[in-house]
PDB file of N, CA, C and O in Angstrom, chain B, residues numbered from 101:
ATOM      1  N   ALA B 101       4.476  -8.079 -13.287  1.00  0.00           N
ATOM      2  CA  ALA B 101       4.278  -8.976 -12.157  1.00  0.00           C
ATOM      3  C   ALA B 101       4.657 -10.391 -12.563  1.00  0.00           C
ATOM      4  O   ALA B 101       4.546 -10.776 -13.727  1.00  0.00           O
ATOM      5  N   ALA B 102       5.092 -11.135 -11.603  1.00  0.00           N
ATOM      6  CA  ALA B 102       5.492 -12.523 -11.839  1.00  0.00           C
ATOM      7  C   ALA B 102       4.266 -13.412 -11.701  1.00  0.00           C
ATOM      8  O   ALA B 102       3.830 -13.703 -10.587  1.00  0.00           O
ATOM      9  N   GLY B 103       3.715 -13.839 -12.812  1.00  0.00           N
ATOM     10  CA  GLY B 103       2.511 -14.662 -12.768  1.00  0.00           C
ATOM     11  C   GLY B 103       1.336 -13.927 -12.161  1.00  0.00           C
ATOM     12  O   GLY B 103       0.404 -14.555 -11.657  1.00  0.00           O
ATOM     13  N   GLY B 104       1.366 -12.605 -12.202  1.00  0.00           N
ATOM     14  CA  GLY B 104       0.275 -11.804 -11.664  1.00  0.00           C
ATOM     15  C   GLY B 104       0.446 -11.381 -10.221  1.00  0.00           C
ATOM     16  O   GLY B 104      -0.359 -10.605  -9.706  1.00  0.00           O
ATOM     17  N   PHE B 105       1.485 -11.878  -9.556  1.00  0.00           N
ATOM     18  CA  PHE B 105       1.669 -11.569  -8.137  1.00  0.00           C
ATOM     19  C   PHE B 105       3.133 -11.319  -7.829  1.00  0.00           C
ATOM     20  O   PHE B 105       3.994 -12.112  -8.210  1.00  0.00           O
ATOM     21  N   GLY B 106       3.418 -10.235  -7.151  1.00  0.00           N
ATOM     22  CA  GLY B 106       4.780  -9.956  -6.721  1.00  0.00           C
ATOM     23  C   GLY B 106       5.722  -9.661  -7.876  1.00  0.00           C
ATOM     24  O   GLY B 106       5.293  -9.327  -8.981  1.00  0.00           O
ATOM     25  N   ILE B 107       7.012  -9.790  -7.600  1.00  0.00           N
ATOM     26  CA  ILE B 107       8.036  -9.522  -8.605  1.00  0.00           C
ATOM     27  C   ILE B 107       9.144 -10.555  -8.461  1.00  0.00           C
ATOM     28  O   ILE B 107       9.524 -10.931  -7.352  1.00  0.00           O
ATOM     29  N   SER B 108       9.650 -11.003  -9.591  1.00  0.00           N
ATOM     30  CA  SER B 108      10.788 -11.924  -9.580  1.00  0.00           C
ATOM     31  C   SER B 108      12.056 -11.113  -9.815  1.00  0.00           C
ATOM     32  O   SER B 108      12.000  -9.978 -10.288  1.00  0.00           O
ATOM     33  N   GLU B 109      13.188 -11.700  -9.482  1.00  0.00           N
ATOM     34  CA  GLU B 109      14.450 -11.002  -9.701  1.00  0.00           C
ATOM     35  C   GLU B 109      14.694 -10.796 -11.191  1.00  0.00           C
ATOM     36  O   GLU B 109      15.239  -9.768 -11.594  1.00  0.00           O
ATOM     37  N   ALA B 110      14.299 -11.758 -12.006  1.00  0.00           N
ATOM     38  CA  ALA B 110      14.481 -11.624 -13.456  1.00  0.00           C
ATOM     39  C   ALA B 110      13.689 -10.438 -14.002  1.00  0.00           C
ATOM     40  O   ALA B 110      14.193  -9.693 -14.842  1.00  0.00           O
ATOM     41  N   ILE B 111      12.467 -10.260 -13.540  1.00  0.00           N
ATOM     42  CA  ILE B 111      11.648  -9.127 -13.990  1.00  0.00           C
ATOM     43  C   ILE B 111      12.242  -7.823 -13.491  1.00  0.00           C
ATOM     44  O   ILE B 111      12.285  -6.842 -14.234  1.00  0.00           O
ATOM     45  N   LEU B 112      12.699  -7.793 -12.247  1.00  0.00           N
ATOM     46  CA  LEU B 112      13.339  -6.593 -11.708  1.00  0.00           C
ATOM     47  C   LEU B 112      14.529  -6.192 -12.566  1.00  0.00           C
ATOM     48  O   LEU B 112      14.652  -5.029 -12.950  1.00  0.00           O
ATOM     49  N   ILE B 113      15.396  -7.133 -12.866  1.00  0.00           N
ATOM     50  CA  ILE B 113      16.584  -6.838 -13.671  1.00  0.00           C
ATOM     51  C   ILE B 113      16.185  -6.358 -15.059  1.00  0.00           C
ATOM     52  O   ILE B 113      16.813  -5.453 -15.609  1.00  0.00           O
ATOM     53  N   GLU B 114      15.153  -6.954 -15.624  1.00  0.00           N
ATOM     54  CA  GLU B 114      14.667  -6.519 -16.936  1.00  0.00           C
ATOM     55  C   GLU B 114      14.205  -5.061 -16.889  1.00  0.00           C
ATOM     56  O   GLU B 114      14.506  -4.288 -17.798  1.00  0.00           O
ATOM     57  N   LEU B 115      13.485  -4.685 -15.844  1.00  0.00           N
ATOM     58  CA  LEU B 115      13.018  -3.301 -15.699  1.00  0.00           C
ATOM     59  C   LEU B 115      14.188  -2.333 -15.523  1.00  0.00           C
ATOM     60  O   LEU B 115      14.210  -1.262 -16.129  1.00  0.00           O
ATOM     61  N   LEU B 116      15.151  -2.711 -14.698  1.00  0.00           N
ATOM     62  CA  LEU B 116      16.315  -1.851 -14.480  1.00  0.00           C
ATOM     63  C   LEU B 116      17.147  -1.723 -15.753  1.00  0.00           C
ATOM     64  O   LEU B 116      17.622  -0.635 -16.080  1.00  0.00           O
ATOM     65  N   ASP B 117      17.322  -2.827 -16.466  1.00  0.00           N
ATOM     66  CA  ASP B 117      18.071  -2.796 -17.727  1.00  0.00           C
ATOM     67  C   ASP B 117      17.365  -1.959 -18.789  1.00  0.00           C
ATOM     68  O   ASP B 117      18.008  -1.411 -19.685  1.00  0.00           O
ATOM     69  N   ALA B 118      16.042  -1.863 -18.686  1.00  0.00           N
ATOM     70  CA  ALA B 118      15.265  -1.070 -19.642  1.00  0.00           C
ATOM     71  C   ALA B 118      15.317   0.421 -19.322  1.00  0.00           C
ATOM     72  O   ALA B 118      14.797   1.241 -20.078  1.00  0.00           O
ATOM     73  N   GLY B 119      15.949   0.772 -18.193  1.00  0.00           N
ATOM     74  CA  GLY B 119      16.131   2.177 -17.874  1.00  0.00           C
ATOM     75  C   GLY B 119      15.421   2.684 -16.636  1.00  0.00           C
ATOM     76  O   GLY B 119      15.509   3.871 -16.323  1.00  0.00           O
ATOM     77  N   ALA B 120      14.716   1.810 -15.921  1.00  0.00           N
ATOM     78  CA  ALA B 120      14.048   2.256 -14.696  1.00  0.00           C
ATOM     79  C   ALA B 120      15.094   2.677 -13.666  1.00  0.00           C
ATOM     80  O   ALA B 120      16.069   1.961 -13.437  1.00  0.00           O
ATOM     81  N   ASP B 121      14.891   3.826 -13.055  1.00  0.00           N
ATOM     82  CA  ASP B 121      15.795   4.288 -12.000  1.00  0.00           C
ATOM     83  C   ASP B 121      15.497   3.596 -10.680  1.00  0.00           C
ATOM     84  O   ASP B 121      16.398   3.341  -9.881  1.00  0.00           O
ATOM     85  N   VAL B 122      14.224   3.297 -10.462  1.00  0.00           N
ATOM     86  CA  VAL B 122      13.780   2.666  -9.232  1.00  0.00           C
ATOM     87  C   VAL B 122      12.509   1.881  -9.550  1.00  0.00           C
ATOM     88  O   VAL B 122      11.771   2.227 -10.473  1.00  0.00           O
ATOM     89  N   VAL B 123      12.261   0.824  -8.780  1.00  0.00           N
ATOM     90  CA  VAL B 123      11.043   0.036  -8.933  1.00  0.00           C
ATOM     91  C   VAL B 123      10.340   0.044  -7.581  1.00  0.00           C
ATOM     92  O   VAL B 123      10.893  -0.412  -6.581  1.00  0.00           O
ATOM     93  N   THR B 124       9.127   0.562  -7.560  1.00  0.00           N
ATOM     94  CA  THR B 124       8.343   0.575  -6.333  1.00  0.00           C
ATOM     95  C   THR B 124       7.382  -0.604  -6.358  1.00  0.00           C
ATOM     96  O   THR B 124       6.995  -1.087  -7.422  1.00  0.00           O
ATOM     97  N   THR B 125       7.009  -1.052  -5.181  1.00  0.00           N
ATOM     98  CA  THR B 125       6.126  -2.206  -5.070  1.00  0.00           C
ATOM     99  C   THR B 125       4.963  -1.869  -4.155  1.00  0.00           C
ATOM    100  O   THR B 125       4.853  -0.756  -3.640  1.00  0.00           O
ATOM    101  N   GLY B 126       4.108  -2.845  -3.967  1.00  0.00           N
ATOM    102  CA  GLY B 126       2.963  -2.688  -3.081  1.00  0.00           C
ATOM    103  C   GLY B 126       2.876  -3.860  -2.122  1.00  0.00           C
ATOM    104  O   GLY B 126       3.860  -4.554  -1.867  1.00  0.00           O
ATOM    105  N   ASN B 127       1.688  -4.063  -1.601  1.00  0.00           N
ATOM    106  CA  ASN B 127       1.514  -5.068  -0.559  1.00  0.00           C
ATOM    107  C   ASN B 127       1.719  -6.503  -1.039  1.00  0.00           C
ATOM    108  O   ASN B 127       1.789  -7.408  -0.208  1.00  0.00           O
ATOM    109  N   HIS B 128       1.816  -6.744  -2.333  1.00  0.00           N
ATOM    110  CA  HIS B 128       2.043  -8.098  -2.846  1.00  0.00           C
ATOM    111  C   HIS B 128       3.506  -8.361  -3.199  1.00  0.00           C
ATOM    112  O   HIS B 128       3.809  -9.367  -3.839  1.00  0.00           O
ATOM    113  N   VAL B 129       4.409  -7.482  -2.798  1.00  0.00           N
ATOM    114  CA  VAL B 129       5.820  -7.610  -3.173  1.00  0.00           C
ATOM    115  C   VAL B 129       6.404  -8.974  -2.820  1.00  0.00           C
ATOM    116  O   VAL B 129       7.238  -9.489  -3.564  1.00  0.00           O
ATOM    117  N   PHE B 130       5.991  -9.565  -1.715  1.00  0.00           N
ATOM    118  CA  PHE B 130       6.584 -10.822  -1.275  1.00  0.00           C
ATOM    119  C   PHE B 130       5.740 -12.044  -1.633  1.00  0.00           C
ATOM    120  O   PHE B 130       5.954 -13.124  -1.084  1.00  0.00           O
ATOM    121  N   ASP B 131       4.782 -11.882  -2.550  1.00  0.00           N
ATOM    122  CA  ASP B 131       4.022 -13.042  -3.022  1.00  0.00           C
ATOM    123  C   ASP B 131       4.946 -14.047  -3.695  1.00  0.00           C
ATOM    124  O   ASP B 131       4.702 -15.253  -3.647  1.00  0.00           O
ATOM    125  N   GLN B 132       6.002 -13.550  -4.319  1.00  0.00           N
ATOM    126  CA  GLN B 132       7.060 -14.423  -4.833  1.00  0.00           C
ATOM    127  C   GLN B 132       8.098 -14.493  -3.717  1.00  0.00           C
ATOM    128  O   GLN B 132       8.835 -13.532  -3.498  1.00  0.00           O
ATOM    129  N   ARG B 133       8.164 -15.602  -3.020  1.00  0.00           N
ATOM    130  CA  ARG B 133       9.003 -15.731  -1.825  1.00  0.00           C
ATOM    131  C   ARG B 133      10.464 -15.384  -2.074  1.00  0.00           C
ATOM    132  O   ARG B 133      11.154 -14.934  -1.159  1.00  0.00           O
ATOM    133  N   GLU B 134      10.945 -15.583  -3.295  1.00  0.00           N
ATOM    134  CA  GLU B 134      12.344 -15.260  -3.598  1.00  0.00           C
ATOM    135  C   GLU B 134      12.640 -13.784  -3.351  1.00  0.00           C
ATOM    136  O   GLU B 134      13.790 -13.416  -3.112  1.00  0.00           O
ATOM    137  N   ALA B 135      11.613 -12.936  -3.406  1.00  0.00           N
ATOM    138  CA  ALA B 135      11.808 -11.501  -3.191  1.00  0.00           C
ATOM    139  C   ALA B 135      12.302 -11.207  -1.777  1.00  0.00           C
ATOM    140  O   ALA B 135      12.983 -10.204  -1.561  1.00  0.00           O
ATOM    141  N   LEU B 136      11.973 -12.059  -0.818  1.00  0.00           N
ATOM    142  CA  LEU B 136      12.456 -11.862   0.552  1.00  0.00           C
ATOM    143  C   LEU B 136      13.977 -11.884   0.615  1.00  0.00           C
ATOM    144  O   LEU B 136      14.573 -11.272   1.501  1.00  0.00           O
ATOM    145  N   VAL B 137      14.599 -12.581  -0.314  1.00  0.00           N
ATOM    146  CA  VAL B 137      16.055 -12.696  -0.346  1.00  0.00           C
ATOM    147  C   VAL B 137      16.663 -11.620  -1.241  1.00  0.00           C
ATOM    148  O   VAL B 137      17.556 -10.890  -0.810  1.00  0.00           O
ATOM    149  N   PHE B 138      16.189 -11.513  -2.484  1.00  0.00           N
ATOM    150  CA  PHE B 138      16.869 -10.619  -3.422  1.00  0.00           C
ATOM    151  C   PHE B 138      16.589  -9.142  -3.181  1.00  0.00           C
ATOM    152  O   PHE B 138      17.327  -8.302  -3.695  1.00  0.00           O
ATOM    153  N   ILE B 139      15.558  -8.791  -2.424  1.00  0.00           N
ATOM    154  CA  ILE B 139      15.292  -7.372  -2.160  1.00  0.00           C
ATOM    155  C   ILE B 139      16.466  -6.729  -1.418  1.00  0.00           C
ATOM    156  O   ILE B 139      16.701  -5.528  -1.551  1.00  0.00           O
ATOM    157  N   GLU B 140      17.196  -7.518  -0.642  1.00  0.00           N
ATOM    158  CA  GLU B 140      18.350  -6.993   0.098  1.00  0.00           C
ATOM    159  C   GLU B 140      19.532  -6.689  -0.823  1.00  0.00           C
ATOM    160  O   GLU B 140      20.398  -5.886  -0.475  1.00  0.00           O
ATOM    161  N   ARG B 141      19.571  -7.318  -1.983  1.00  0.00           N
ATOM    162  CA  ARG B 141      20.672  -7.112  -2.932  1.00  0.00           C
ATOM    163  C   ARG B 141      20.429  -5.945  -3.885  1.00  0.00           C
ATOM    164  O   ARG B 141      21.353  -5.503  -4.568  1.00  0.00           O
ATOM    165  N   HIS B 142      19.203  -5.445  -3.938  1.00  0.00           N
ATOM    166  CA  HIS B 142      18.853  -4.418  -4.924  1.00  0.00           C
ATOM    167  C   HIS B 142      18.309  -3.172  -4.217  1.00  0.00           C
ATOM    168  O   HIS B 142      17.151  -3.140  -3.800  1.00  0.00           O
ATOM    169  N   ASP B 143      19.155  -2.155  -4.089  1.00  0.00           N
ATOM    170  CA  ASP B 143      18.726  -0.948  -3.378  1.00  0.00           C
ATOM    171  C   ASP B 143      17.766  -0.090  -4.195  1.00  0.00           C
ATOM    172  O   ASP B 143      17.240   0.897  -3.681  1.00  0.00           O
ATOM    173  N   ARG B 144      17.528  -0.440  -5.443  1.00  0.00           N
ATOM    174  CA  ARG B 144      16.570   0.315  -6.263  1.00  0.00           C
ATOM    175  C   ARG B 144      15.200  -0.366  -6.309  1.00  0.00           C
ATOM    176  O   ARG B 144      14.310   0.082  -7.033  1.00  0.00           O
ATOM    177  N   LEU B 145      15.027  -1.435  -5.549  1.00  0.00           N
ATOM    178  CA  LEU B 145      13.728  -2.089  -5.387  1.00  0.00           C
ATOM    179  C   LEU B 145      13.189  -1.672  -4.029  1.00  0.00           C
ATOM    180  O   LEU B 145      13.795  -1.964  -2.998  1.00  0.00           O
ATOM    181  N   LEU B 146      12.058  -0.994  -4.027  1.00  0.00           N
ATOM    182  CA  LEU B 146      11.507  -0.439  -2.791  1.00  0.00           C
ATOM    183  C   LEU B 146      10.186  -1.103  -2.444  1.00  0.00           C
ATOM    184  O   LEU B 146       9.364  -1.381  -3.318  1.00  0.00           O
ATOM    185  N   ARG B 147       9.995  -1.351  -1.165  1.00  0.00           N
ATOM    186  CA  ARG B 147       8.746  -1.920  -0.648  1.00  0.00           C
ATOM    187  C   ARG B 147       7.986  -0.821   0.098  1.00  0.00           C
ATOM    188  O   ARG B 147       8.541   0.249   0.348  1.00  0.00           O
ATOM    189  N   PRO B 148       6.724  -1.071   0.456  1.00  0.00           N
ATOM    190  CA  PRO B 148       5.982  -0.070   1.223  1.00  0.00           C
ATOM    191  C   PRO B 148       6.652   0.219   2.571  1.00  0.00           C
ATOM    192  O   PRO B 148       7.154  -0.689   3.234  1.00  0.00           O
ATOM    193  N   ILE B 149       6.652   1.478   2.959  1.00  0.00           N
ATOM    194  CA  ILE B 149       7.300   1.884   4.212  1.00  0.00           C
ATOM    195  C   ILE B 149       6.511   1.430   5.442  1.00  0.00           C
ATOM    196  O   ILE B 149       7.074   1.314   6.530  1.00  0.00           O
ATOM    197  N   ASN B 150       5.213   1.175   5.276  1.00  0.00           N
ATOM    198  CA  ASN B 150       4.392   0.825   6.436  1.00  0.00           C
ATOM    199  C   ASN B 150       4.392  -0.670   6.747  1.00  0.00           C
ATOM    200  O   ASN B 150       3.555  -1.134   7.521  1.00  0.00           O
ATOM    201  N   PHE B 151       5.311  -1.429   6.161  1.00  0.00           N
ATOM    202  CA  PHE B 151       5.468  -2.829   6.539  1.00  0.00           C
ATOM    203  C   PHE B 151       6.094  -2.870   7.933  1.00  0.00           C
ATOM    204  O   PHE B 151       6.756  -1.912   8.333  1.00  0.00           O
ATOM    205  N   PRO B 152       5.900  -3.953   8.675  1.00  0.00           N
ATOM    206  CA  PRO B 152       6.443  -4.038  10.036  1.00  0.00           C
ATOM    207  C   PRO B 152       7.962  -3.882  10.081  1.00  0.00           C
ATOM    208  O   PRO B 152       8.671  -4.255   9.146  1.00  0.00           O
ATOM    209  N   GLN B 153       8.437  -3.328  11.183  1.00  0.00           N
ATOM    210  CA  GLN B 153       9.877  -3.191  11.398  1.00  0.00           C
ATOM    211  C   GLN B 153      10.520  -4.567  11.289  1.00  0.00           C
ATOM    212  O   GLN B 153       9.982  -5.555  11.789  1.00  0.00           O
ATOM    213  N   GLY B 154      11.668  -4.623  10.637  1.00  0.00           N
ATOM    214  CA  GLY B 154      12.365  -5.881  10.443  1.00  0.00           C
ATOM    215  C   GLY B 154      12.063  -6.555   9.115  1.00  0.00           C
ATOM    216  O   GLY B 154      12.695  -7.551   8.764  1.00  0.00           O
ATOM    217  N   THR B 155      11.091  -6.012   8.368  1.00  0.00           N
ATOM    218  CA  THR B 155      10.785  -6.554   7.043  1.00  0.00           C
ATOM    219  C   THR B 155      11.962  -6.275   6.122  1.00  0.00           C
ATOM    220  O   THR B 155      12.492  -5.164   6.121  1.00  0.00           O
ATOM    221  N   PRO B 156      12.383  -7.268   5.336  1.00  0.00           N
ATOM    222  CA  PRO B 156      13.514  -7.053   4.426  1.00  0.00           C
ATOM    223  C   PRO B 156      13.275  -5.898   3.456  1.00  0.00           C
ATOM    224  O   PRO B 156      12.137  -5.586   3.104  1.00  0.00           O
ATOM    225  N   GLY B 157      14.360  -5.278   3.040  1.00  0.00           N
ATOM    226  CA  GLY B 157      14.298  -4.206   2.052  1.00  0.00           C
ATOM    227  C   GLY B 157      14.161  -2.830   2.667  1.00  0.00           C
ATOM    228  O   GLY B 157      14.164  -2.658   3.886  1.00  0.00           O
ATOM    229  N   LYS B 158      14.039  -1.853   1.776  1.00  0.00           N
ATOM    230  CA  LYS B 158      13.884  -0.451   2.177  1.00  0.00           C
ATOM    231  C   LYS B 158      12.510   0.027   1.745  1.00  0.00           C
ATOM    232  O   LYS B 158      12.050  -0.283   0.646  1.00  0.00           O
ATOM    233  N   GLY B 159      11.862   0.782   2.612  1.00  0.00           N
ATOM    234  CA  GLY B 159      10.530   1.275   2.297  1.00  0.00           C
ATOM    235  C   GLY B 159      10.488   2.764   2.035  1.00  0.00           C
ATOM    236  O   GLY B 159      11.283   3.538   2.570  1.00  0.00           O
ATOM    237  N   VAL B 160       9.544   3.141   1.203  1.00  0.00           N
ATOM    238  CA  VAL B 160       9.264   4.561   0.937  1.00  0.00           C
ATOM    239  C   VAL B 160       7.771   4.759   0.843  1.00  0.00           C
ATOM    240  O   VAL B 160       7.310   5.879   0.624  1.00  0.00           O
TER     241      VAL B 160
END
């Protein structure tokens, strides 16, 4: 987690470079506001599926 809340793009890239096939998140995914932008660039970063329609990213 980035400072205990959400995820930063740097941490995401570190996890993917370490071999993660996918990174799942929870309800705090957007605590780091930058995630609202970079989640669209990374199809292996997943947010909760029950977020409102129109929320950035893909949910599972």
